[in-house]
C-alpha positions as a Markdown table, in Angstrom:
| # | Residue | x | y | z |
|---|---|---|---|---|
| 1 | Unk | -18.3 | 48.1 | 0.3 |
| 2 | Unk | -15.9 | 48.0 | 3.2 |
| 3 | Unk | -18.1 | 45.5 | 5.0 |
| 4 | Unk | -18.2 | 43.3 | 1.9 |
| 5 | Unk | -14.4 | 43.3 | 1.6 |
| 6 | Unk | -14.0 | 42.6 | 5.3 |
| 7 | Unk | -16.6 | 39.7 | 5.0 |
| 8 | Unk | -14.8 | 38.2 | 2.0 |
| 9 | Unk | -11.4 | 38.6 | 3.7 |
| 10 | Unk | -12.8 | 36.9 | 6.8 |
| 11 | Unk | -14.2 | 34.1 | 4.7 |
| 12 | Unk | -10.9 | 33.6 | 2.9 |
| 13 | Unk | -8.9 | 33.6 | 6.1 |
| 14 | Unk | -11.4 | 31.2 | 7.7 |
| 15 | Unk | -11.3 | 28.9 | 4.8 |
| 16 | Unk | -7.5 | 28.9 | 4.6 |
| 17 | Unk | -7.4 | 28.1 | 8.3 |
| 18 | Unk | -9.8 | 25.2 | 7.9 |
| 19 | Unk | -7.8 | 23.9 | 5.0 |
| 20 | Unk | -4.7 | 23.8 | 7.1 |
| 21 | Unk | -6.1 | 21.4 | 9.7 |
| 22 | Unk | -3.8 | 18.4 | 10.0 |
| 23 | Unk | -4.8 | 14.8 | 10.2 |
| 24 | Unk | -5.4 | 13.5 | 13.7 |
| 25 | Unk | -4.2 | 10.5 | 15.7 |
| 26 | Unk | -6.5 | 9.7 | 18.7 |
| 27 | Unk | -8.1 | 13.1 | 18.0 |
| 28 | Unk | -4.7 | 14.8 | 18.5 |
| 29 | Unk | -3.7 | 16.9 | 15.5 |
| 30 | Unk | -0.4 | 15.8 | 14.0 |
| 31 | Unk | 1.3 | 19.1 | 14.4 |
| 32 | Unk | 3.1 | 21.3 | 16.9 |
| 33 | Unk | 6.2 | 20.5 | 19.0 |
| 34 | Unk | 7.5 | 17.1 | 19.8 |
| 35 | Unk | 7.2 | 17.8 | 23.5 |
| 36 | Unk | 3.6 | 18.8 | 23.1 |
| 37 | Unk | 2.7 | 15.7 | 21.1 |
| 38 | Unk | 4.5 | 13.5 | 23.7 |
| 39 | Unk | 2.5 | 15.2 | 26.5 |
| 40 | Unk | -0.8 | 14.7 | 24.7 |
| 41 | Unk | -0.1 | 11.1 | 24.0 |
| 42 | Unk | 0.9 | 10.6 | 27.7 |
| 43 | Unk | -2.5 | 12.0 | 28.6 |
| 44 | Unk | -4.0 | 9.2 | 26.4 |
| 45 | Unk | -2.1 | 6.6 | 28.4 |
| 46 | Unk | 1.1 | 6.2 | 26.4 |
| 47 | Unk | 4.4 | 6.0 | 28.3 |
| 48 | Unk | 7.5 | 7.8 | 27.0 |
| 49 | Unk | 10.6 | 5.7 | 26.7 |
| 50 | Unk | 13.5 | 8.2 | 26.6 |
| 51 | Unk | 16.1 | 5.6 | 25.8 |
| 52 | Unk | 14.4 | 4.7 | 22.5 |
| 53 | Unk | 12.7 | 8.1 | 22.0 |
| 54 | Unk | 9.3 | 6.6 | 21.5 |
| 55 | Unk | 6.0 | 6.1 | 23.3 |
| 56 | Unk | 4.5 | 2.7 | 24.2 |
| 57 | Unk | 0.8 | 2.0 | 24.8 |
| 58 | Unk | -2.3 | 0.4 | 23.4 |
| 59 | Unk | -3.8 | 1.4 | 20.1 |
| 60 | Unk | -6.6 | -0.3 | 18.2 |
| 61 | Unk | -6.5 | -3.3 | 20.5 |
| 62 | Unk | -2.8 | -3.9 | 20.1 |
| 63 | Unk | 0.3 | -3.0 | 22.1 |
| 64 | Unk | 2.0 | -0.3 | 20.0 |
| 65 | Unk | 5.1 | 1.8 | 19.8 |
| 66 | Unk | 4.6 | 5.4 | 18.6 |
| 67 | Unk | 7.5 | 7.5 | 17.1 |
| 68 | Unk | 7.2 | 11.2 | 16.5 |
| 69 | Unk | 9.0 | 12.0 | 13.3 |
| 70 | Unk | 10.1 | 15.6 | 12.7 |
| 71 | Unk | 11.0 | 17.6 | 9.7 |
| 72 | Unk | 13.2 | 20.4 | 11.0 |
| 73 | Unk | 11.1 | 21.7 | 13.9 |
| 74 | Unk | 7.7 | 20.5 | 12.7 |
| 75 | Unk | 5.9 | 17.2 | 13.2 |
| 76 | Unk | 5.8 | 15.5 | 9.8 |
| 77 | Unk | 4.4 | 12.1 | 10.8 |
| 78 | Unk | 3.5 | 9.7 | 13.6 |
| 79 | Unk | 4.7 | 6.2 | 13.0 |
| 80 | Unk | 2.6 | 3.6 | 14.9 |
| 81 | Unk | 4.1 | 0.1 | 15.0 |
| 82 | Unk | 2.5 | -3.1 | 16.3 |
| 83 | Unk | 4.5 | -4.6 | 19.1 |
| 84 | Unk | 3.2 | -8.1 | 18.6 |
| 85 | Unk | 4.5 | -9.8 | 15.5 |
| 86 | Unk | 2.6 | -12.2 | 13.3 |
| 87 | Unk | 3.4 | -15.1 | 11.1 |
| 88 | Unk | 3.1 | -14.9 | 7.4 |
| 89 | Unk | -0.5 | -16.1 | 7.4 |
| 90 | Unk | -1.7 | -14.1 | 10.4 |
| 91 | Unk | -0.3 | -10.8 | 9.0 |
| 92 | Unk | -2.7 | -11.1 | 6.1 |
| 93 | Unk | -5.6 | -11.3 | 8.5 |
| 94 | Unk | -4.3 | -8.3 | 10.4 |
| 95 | Unk | -3.7 | -6.3 | 7.2 |
| 96 | Unk | -7.2 | -7.1 | 5.8 |
| 97 | Unk | -8.9 | -6.4 | 9.1 |
| 98 | Unk | -7.3 | -3.0 | 9.3 |
| 99 | Unk | -8.1 | -2.2 | 5.7 |
| 100 | Unk | -11.8 | -3.1 | 6.2 |
| 101 | Unk | -11.9 | -1.2 | 9.5 |
| 102 | Unk | -10.5 | 2.0 | 7.9 |
| 103 | Unk | -12.8 | 1.6 | 4.9 |
| 104 | Unk | -15.9 | 1.1 | 6.9 |
| 105 | Unk | -15.1 | 3.7 | 9.6 |
| 106 | Unk | -16.5 | 6.7 | 7.6 |
| 107 | Unk | -13.4 | 8.7 | 8.7 |
| 108 | Unk | -11.3 | 7.9 | 5.7 |
| 109 | Unk | -11.6 | 7.4 | 2.0 |
| 110 | Unk | -9.4 | 4.8 | 0.2 |
| 111 | Unk | -6.8 | 6.5 | -2.0 |
| 112 | Unk | -4.8 | 3.4 | -3.0 |
| 113 | Unk | -4.5 | -0.3 | -2.1 |
| 114 | Unk | -6.6 | -3.4 | -1.6 |
| 115 | Unk | -7.1 | -6.4 | 0.6 |
| 116 | Unk | -4.8 | -9.4 | 0.3 |
| 117 | Unk | -6.0 | -12.6 | -1.2 |
| 118 | Unk | -6.0 | -15.8 | 0.8 |
| 119 | Unk | -3.4 | -17.3 | -1.6 |
| 120 | Unk | -1.0 | -14.4 | -1.4 |
| 121 | Unk | 2.4 | -15.6 | -0.1 |
| 122 | Unk | 3.5 | -12.6 | 1.8 |
| 123 | Unk | 6.9 | -14.1 | 2.9 |
| 124 | Unk | 7.8 | -15.2 | -0.6 |
| 125 | Unk | 6.8 | -12.0 | -2.3 |
| 126 | Unk | 8.5 | -9.7 | 0.2 |
| 127 | Unk | 11.7 | -11.8 | 0.3 |
| 128 | Unk | 12.1 | -12.8 | -3.4 |
| 129 | Unk | 10.3 | -10.0 | -5.2 |
| 130 | Unk | 10.8 | -7.1 | -2.8 |
| 131 | Unk | 7.1 | -6.5 | -2.9 |
| 132 | Unk | 5.7 | -3.9 | -0.5 |
| 133 | Unk | 2.2 | -4.2 | 0.8 |
| 134 | Unk | 0.7 | -0.9 | 1.4 |
| 135 | Unk | -2.7 | 0.9 | 1.6 |
| 136 | Unk | -3.3 | 4.6 | 1.7 |
| 137 | Unk | -6.3 | 6.5 | 3.0 |
| 138 | Unk | -7.1 | 10.2 | 3.2 |
| 139 | Unk | -9.5 | 11.9 | 5.7 |
| 140 | Unk | -13.1 | 11.9 | 4.6 |
| 141 | Unk | -13.4 | 15.3 | 6.3 |
| 142 | Unk | -12.0 | 17.4 | 3.5 |
| 143 | Unk | -10.9 | 20.1 | 5.9 |
| 144 | Unk | -8.2 | 17.8 | 7.3 |
| 145 | Unk | -4.9 | 17.7 | 5.5 |
| 146 | Unk | -3.0 | 14.5 | 5.7 |
| 147 | Unk | -2.8 | 10.9 | 4.8 |
| 148 | Unk | -2.9 | 7.6 | 6.7 |
| 149 | Unk | -1.0 | 4.7 | 5.2 |
| 150 | Unk | 0.2 | 1.4 | 6.5 |
| 151 | Unk | 2.5 | -1.3 | 5.4 |
| 152 | Unk | 3.6 | -4.8 | 6.3 |
| 153 | Unk | 7.1 | -4.7 | 7.8 |
| 154 | Unk | 9.3 | -7.8 | 8.4 |
| 155 | Unk | 12.0 | -8.5 | 10.9 |
| 156 | Unk | 13.6 | -12.0 | 10.9 |
| 157 | Unk | 10.4 | -13.7 | 9.4 |
| 158 | Unk | 8.2 | -11.9 | 11.9 |
| 159 | Unk | 5.7 | -9.5 | 10.4 |
| 160 | Unk | 3.9 | -6.5 | 11.8 |
| 161 | Unk | 2.0 | -3.5 | 10.7 |
| 162 | Unk | 3.4 | 0.0 | 10.6 |
| 163 | Unk | 0.9 | 2.9 | 10.3 |
| 164 | Unk | 1.9 | 6.4 | 9.3 |
| 165 | Unk | -0.3 | 9.5 | 10.1 |
| 166 | Unk | 1.2 | 12.2 | 7.9 |
| 167 | Unk | 0.9 | 16.0 | 8.1 |
| 168 | Unk | 1.3 | 16.8 | 4.4 |
| 169 | Unk | 2.0 | 20.4 | 5.1 |
| 170 | Unk | 5.2 | 19.4 | 6.8 |
| 171 | Unk | 6.7 | 17.0 | 4.2 |
| 172 | Unk | 10.4 | 17.1 | 3.8 |
| 173 | Unk | 11.5 | 18.8 | 0.6 |
């Protein structure tokens, strides 16, 4: 009987530990200390910019800036922003390519969102209707806790993608 209880307790603890695995970015769990995350990203080739408190490097074929966002003393999310900007037509191509890449990767399941149509006027919709373009994916590996979502951001009529790798265990309250 004691062996059974120990086995069930071990199984429960093991399952609970698996269920707490956070989403990963470049195979790095989105958890731990900011200093540790910066160190691991530096090992992947990113360079820390202390003046702007971010890392710069290449991700998914683009120059990118990575911000480590904390909630108290825990990593809540990584924000990955494209450095090159796109015009209103090219951003649709970038958005749709990323959507299809994530959908076909086998690493993520679509939670919400869709591709943009060719006739979608991103500039008009964002400026005049405050429309937000966003797609959300969750890990296909159900032991990973988190979400990956991305959106189109605009700065002076230049558009870029911002991706967010979120550890849902560390959401702000």
